[in-house]
C-alpha positions in Angstrom: 21.4 -21.8 -37.4 23.3 -21.6 -34.4 24.7 -17.8 -33.8 27.9 -16.3 -34.5 30.6 -17.5 -32.1 31.5 -13.4 -32.2 28.5 -12.6 -32.2 29.0 -10.2 -28.1 31.0 -8.1 -30.2 28.7 -6.1 -32.4 27.6 -3.4 -31.6 30.7 -2.0 -29.3 34.0 -0.2 -30.2 37.1 -0.8 -29.3 38.9 2.4 -28.5 42.8 2.5 -29.2 44.5 5.9 -28.6 46.4 7.4 -31.4 50.0 5.7 -31.3 52.7 6.7 -34.6 54.8 3.9 -35.1 58.7 4.8 -34.5 60.3 3.6 -37.9 63.9 3.4 -37.3 64.5 3.8 -40.7 63.4 7.3 -41.1 62.4 10.3 -39.3 59.6 11.5 -41.6 56.1 12.0 -40.6 54.4 8.6 -40.7 52.6 9.8 -44.4 56.2 10.2 -46.0 57.1 6.8 -45.4 55.9 2.8 -45.7 57.1 0.4 -44.1 57.4 -3.2 -45.9 57.4 -6.1 -44.1 59.4 -8.6 -46.3 57.3 -12.4 -46.4 59.3 -14.4 -49.1 61.3 -16.7 -47.1 58.5 -18.0 -45.2 54.7 -17.2 -47.0 56.6 -17.3 -50.4 58.6 -20.4 -50.1 56.3 -22.7 -48.0 53.9 -24.0 -50.9 57.3 -24.9 -52.9 56.9 -28.6 -54.1 60.6 -29.1 -54.2 63.0 -28.9 -51.4 65.0 -25.8 -51.0 68.4 -26.5 -49.0 68.9 -24.5 -45.2 71.6 -22.8 -46.9 69.7 -21.1 -49.4 67.0 -19.6 -47.1 69.9 -18.5 -45.1 71.2 -17.1 -48.0 68.3 -15.4 -49.1 67.3 -13.7 -45.4 70.7 -12.5 -45.7 71.0 -11.0 -49.2 67.5 -9.3 -47.8 69.3 -7.7 -45.1 71.2 -5.9 -47.1 68.6 -4.2 -49.2 66.9 -1.7 -46.8 64.3 -3.9 -45.4 63.5 -3.4 -41.9 60.9 -6.5 -41.7 61.5 -10.0 -42.9 59.6 -13.0 -42.4 62.2 -15.3 -41.9 60.6 -18.9 -41.4 58.2 -21.0 -39.4 57.7 -23.2 -36.8 55.1 -25.5 -38.3 55.4 -29.7 -38.0 57.1 -30.5 -41.7 54.5 -33.2 -41.8 51.9 -30.5 -42.7 54.3 -27.7 -44.2 57.8 -29.8 -45.0 59.4 -26.5 -46.6 59.6 -24.7 -43.3 61.4 -27.5 -42.0 65.0 -26.0 -41.8 63.4 -23.2 -40.0 65.4 -23.8 -36.6 68.6 -23.7 -38.8 67.6 -20.7 -40.4 67.0 -19.4 -36.9 69.9 -20.7 -35.6 72.4 -19.4 -38.0 70.8 -15.9 -37.9 71.7 -15.8 -33.7 75.2 -17.0 -34.5 76.0 -14.8 -37.1 73.8 -12.1 -37.6 72.7 -10.0 -40.4 73.8 -6.6 -41.2 71.4 -4.0 -40.4 68.6 -3.0 -37.7 66.1 -5.4 -38.4 62.9 -7.2 -37.2 62.4 -10.8 -37.7 59.4 -12.4 -37.7 58.5 -16.2 -37.3 55.2 -18.4 -37.5 53.8 -19.9 -35.0 50.7 -22.3 -35.4 50.5 -23.4 -31.9 52.1 -23.8 -28.1 54.6 -26.6 -29.1 55.6 -23.8 -32.3 56.4 -21.5 -29.9 57.9 -24.2 -27.7 60.4 -25.2 -30.2 60.8 -21.1 -31.2 62.0 -20.8 -27.6 64.1 -23.8 -27.2 66.1 -22.5 -30.3 66.6 -18.9 -28.5 67.4 -20.6 -25.3 70.2 -22.8 -26.8 71.7 -19.8 -28.1 71.3 -17.9 -24.6 73.0 -20.6 -22.6 76.2 -20.6 -25.5 76.6 -17.5 -24.7 76.5 -16.0 -28.0 73.7 -13.8 -27.6 71.5 -12.6 -24.5 67.8 -13.8 -25.1 65.2 -13.3 -22.6 64.0 -16.4 -20.7 60.6 -17.3 -21.5 57.8 -18.0 -18.6 56.5 -21.3 -18.4 54.2 -22.4 -21.2 50.6 -22.2 -19.7 49.2 -25.6 -18.1 45.6 -26.5 -19.5 44.6 -25.6 -16.4 45.9 -22.0 -16.6 42.5 -20.3 -17.6 39.1 -21.1 -19.3 39.5 -21.3 -22.9 38.3 -18.7 -24.9 34.5 -18.5 -25.4 34.1 -15.5 -27.3 30.3 -15.9 -26.5 30.4 -15.1 -23.6 33.8 -13.9 -22.2 33.9 -10.9 -20.3 36.1 -8.6 -22.7 37.3 -6.8 -19.0 39.3 -10.1 -18.2 41.3 -10.3 -21.1 44.8 -8.0 -22.2 43.0 -3.9 -23.6 43.7 -3.1 -26.8 46.1 -0.2 -25.3 48.3 -2.6 -23.5 48.5 -4.0 -26.8 49.9 -1.1 -28.4 51.9 0.0 -25.3 53.4 -3.4 -25.4 54.5 -3.4 -29.3 56.3 0.1 -28.8 57.8 -0.9 -25.2 59.0 -4.6 -27.0 60.5 -3.1 -29.9 62.3 -1.1 -27.5 63.4 -3.1 -24.8 63.8 -6.5 -27.4 67.5 -5.7 -28.6 67.5 -8.9 -30.5 64.4 -7.7 -32.7 62.6 -10.8 -33.2 58.6 -11.1 -33.1 56.0 -14.1 -33.5 53.3 -14.3 -36.0 50.0 -16.8 -35.5 47.3 -16.8 -38.1 43.3 -17.2 -38.6 40.9 -17.4 -41.2 37.5 -15.2 -41.7 35.5 -17.9 -42.9 34.6 -21.3 -40.9 35.4 -23.6 -44.1 39.0 -22.1 -44.8 39.7 -22.5 -41.0 38.7 -25.7 -41.0 40.2 -26.7 -44.4 43.7 -25.0 -43.8 43.9 -25.8 -39.7 41.5 -28.3 -38.9 39.4 -26.1 -36.3 36.4 -23.8 -36.1 37.4 -19.9 -35.9 36.2 -19.7 -32.2 38.5 -22.8 -31.6 41.7 -21.0 -33.0 41.2 -18.0 -31.2 41.1 -20.7 -28.2 44.6 -21.9 -28.8 46.2 -18.6 -29.6 45.2 -16.9 -26.3 47.9 -18.5 -24.3 50.4 -18.4 -27.2 50.0 -14.4 -26.9 50.1 -14.2 -23.4 53.7 -16.4 -23.3 55.0 -14.9 -26.4 54.8 -11.4 -24.9 55.2 -11.8 -21.6 58.6 -13.2 -23.1 58.9 -9.8 -24.3 58.7 -10.8 -28.3 55.4 -8.7 -30.0 53.1 -10.9 -31.9 51.3 -10.2 -35.4 48.1 -11.9 -36.4 47.5 -13.1 -39.9 44.2 -12.8 -41.0 43.6 -15.1 -44.1 40.8 -14.7 -46.9 39.8 -11.4 -46.0 38.8 -10.9 -49.0 37.8 -13.8 -51.1 37.7 -16.9 -50.0 37.9 -20.6 -52.5 35.4 -22.3 -50.9 32.7 -19.8 -49.5 33.7 -16.7 -52.5 34.5 -13.2 -53.1 32.2 -12.0 -50.4 33.4 -12.2 -46.9 31.6 -10.2 -44.2 34.1 -7.2 -43.2 32.2 -7.8 -39.9 33.6 -10.8 -39.0 36.8 -9.6 -40.0 36.2 -6.5 -37.8 35.2 -8.8 -35.4 38.7 -10.8 -35.7 40.7 -7.9 -35.9 38.7 -6.3 -32.3 39.2 -9.7 -30.5 43.1 -10.5 -31.2 43.7 -7.0 -30.2 41.9 -7.8 -26.8 44.4 -11.0 -26.4 47.3 -8.7 -27.0 48.5 -8.7 -30.6 50.4 -5.9 -31.7 49.7 -5.9 -35.6 47.2 -7.6 -37.6 47.5 -8.3 -41.4 44.6 -8.4 -43.1 45.4 -10.7 -46.1 43.4 -11.0 -49.4 45.3 -14.9 -49.3 43.4 -15.5 -52.9 43.8 -11.9 -54.5 40.2 -11.9 -55.0 40.2 -8.6 -53.4 39.0 -5.5 -55.4 39.0 -1.8 -54.7 35.4 -1.4 -53.9 35.6 -4.3 -51.4 38.9 -3.0 -49.9 37.8 0.4 -49.6 34.0 -1.3 -47.9 36.8 -3.8 -45.4 38.9 -0.9 -44.3 35.9 1.6 -43.7 33.9 -0.9 -41.5 37.3 -1.6 -39.7 37.5 2.3 -38.7 34.2 2.4 -37.5 34.9 -0.8 -35.2 37.7 1.2 -33.8 40.7 -0.4 -35.3 43.5 1.6 -35.5 45.8 2.1 -39.3 48.7 1.5 -37.1 47.7 -1.3 -36.0 47.3 -2.6 -40.0 49.4 -4.3 -42.1 47.8 -5.2 -45.7 48.9 -8.3 -47.4 47.9 -8.5 -51.0 48.0 -11.1 -53.8 48.1 -10.5 -57.3 46.3 -13.4 -59.2 43.5 -10.4 -60.7 46.1 -8.2 -61.1 45.1 -5.8 -58.6 47.3 -5.9 -55.7 48.7 -2.3 -56.0 45.0 -1.2 -57.4 44.2 -2.4 -53.6 47.8 -1.1 -52.1 46.6 2.1 -53.1 42.8 2.4 -51.5 45.1 1.5 -48.5 46.7 4.1 -49.0 44.2 6.8 -49.4 42.6 5.2 -46.1 46.0 5.9 -44.2 47.4 2.1 -43.7 51.6 2.6 -43.7 52.6 -1.1 -43.8 52.5 -3.5 -46.9 53.5 -7.4 -47.2 55.4 -8.2 -50.1 57.6 -11.0 -51.6 60.4 -10.6 -53.5 60.0 -12.2 -57.2 56.6 -12.0 -56.2 56.7 -15.8 -54.5 54.3 -17.5 -53.0 50.8 -18.8 -53.5 47.4 -21.0 -52.0 47.4 -24.2 -51.9 43.7 -24.3 -51.4 42.8 -21.6 -54.2 43.8 -23.0 -57.9 45.2 -20.5 -59.9 46.2 -17.5 -57.0 49.5 -16.1 -57.6 52.2 -15.4 -55.5 51.9 -12.3 -53.1 52.8 -8.5 -54.5 56.0 -8.6 -55.3 58.4 -5.9 -53.1 60.4 -5.1 -56.1 56.9 -3.9 -58.2 55.5 -2.7 -54.9 58.7 -0.4 -53.7 58.8 0.7 -57.3 55.1 1.7 -57.1 55.4 3.8 -54.0 58.6 5.4 -55.1 56.6 7.1 -58.2 54.1 8.3 -55.8 57.1 9.9 -53.8 56.9 7.6 -50.6 59.7 6.7 -49.2 60.6 2.6 -48.1 64.5 2.6 -47.6 65.0 -0.1 -50.2 67.4 -0.5 -52.9 66.0 -1.7 -56.1 68.4 -3.1 -57.8 69.3 -5.1 -55.2 65.9 -6.4 -54.7 65.5 -7.0 -58.5 68.7 -9.2 -58.3 67.4 -11.1 -55.2 64.4 -11.6 -56.9 65.6 -12.7 -60.2 68.5 -15.3 -58.2 66.0 -16.7 -56.2 63.3 -17.6 -58.5 66.0 -18.8 -60.9 67.3 -20.8 -57.5 63.9 -22.8 -57.0 63.1 -23.2 -60.8 59.9 -20.5 -60.9 59.4 -17.5 -63.6 59.7 -14.3 -61.6 57.0 -12.9 -60.9 58.1 -9.4 -60.6 57.4 -7.0 -63.5 59.4 -4.2 -62.0 62.1 -6.5 -61.2 62.2 -8.4 -64.4 62.6 -4.5 -66.0 65.3 -3.6 -63.8 67.2 -6.7 -64.4 67.1 -5.8 -68.3 68.4 -2.4 -67.7 71.0 -3.8 -65.4 72.1 -6.3 -67.6 72.3 -4.0 -71.0 74.7 -1.8 -68.6 76.7 -4.8 -67.4 75.9 -4.7 -63.8 73.4 -7.6 -63.0 
């Protein structure tokens, strides 16, 4: 059996200095506030079979921007051949640049490769040249001879940007990046899912994303990296090696990623598995401030796993309004944990989110009806029932 492509990371701790994220929506201590990343407009809608008009997506983002959310994943620059539902993301971004939604909000855009980054830059540059916004001019895309591809079995870690630089870059970029846009990339924690989802190995994915992270960071855009199927794979089962996830986190941070979203894509995650994963990440030197947890509610465990993560010190969580989403490679997998359920749950613990529960519930009710799906949020449905009784729906 060939050695793991990430074997060179075993036994080496990743040293990252203590860093407290500066939440713009609250001056309270980190323990009193949770940052929610709303992924409904992208992750929530991308697998819908019926085409959703760009106008509906734009309205969804604009309405979410009025709820108190501070981070919204608004779209993806993936080729429409692979994800037809995201074909209008350039229109969504253009609309946001010409008519910015209200509020001090960060918008994230998923990019599959360098071509996606170039398309993202193109929209940004067109806006800049038209005089609508002052966006930084991105550096030229790295050419094939810009440097060796990442070889995780032999690459000198000292040749890569340190994790300290990544954390400092996140803080600096969010301060000097007035447009509040960030980019996202995605990996898989298992080889089979990586091959099925992206037609390449984990090591090949890392090689492809290394220049993208560099280019985006040099242009002033913080980079978020998703690690899919971290707590269960539809092909390899529920027992995903937490050390593999930790190695991927370490590598991505070293490459310059500013935040890692660890995703339970299939909803197989349990409280013991989540606890073991977070323990392994901590032992590898990955800091809570660099982590977001992304839970699906297939087996009703999303809020339980959220509680485990809160106890561990994680303070950033992904969710989707109305419980939108799913996994095309995992039959029966339900959507993301709903934003309404997450906000209600956190509120019951006395944790602030800055989000308007009633408005989120109205949006979840509207968008699920708009696309012909059932509302996946228990708290959202209950809130709408109350608002209807009160004549405020």
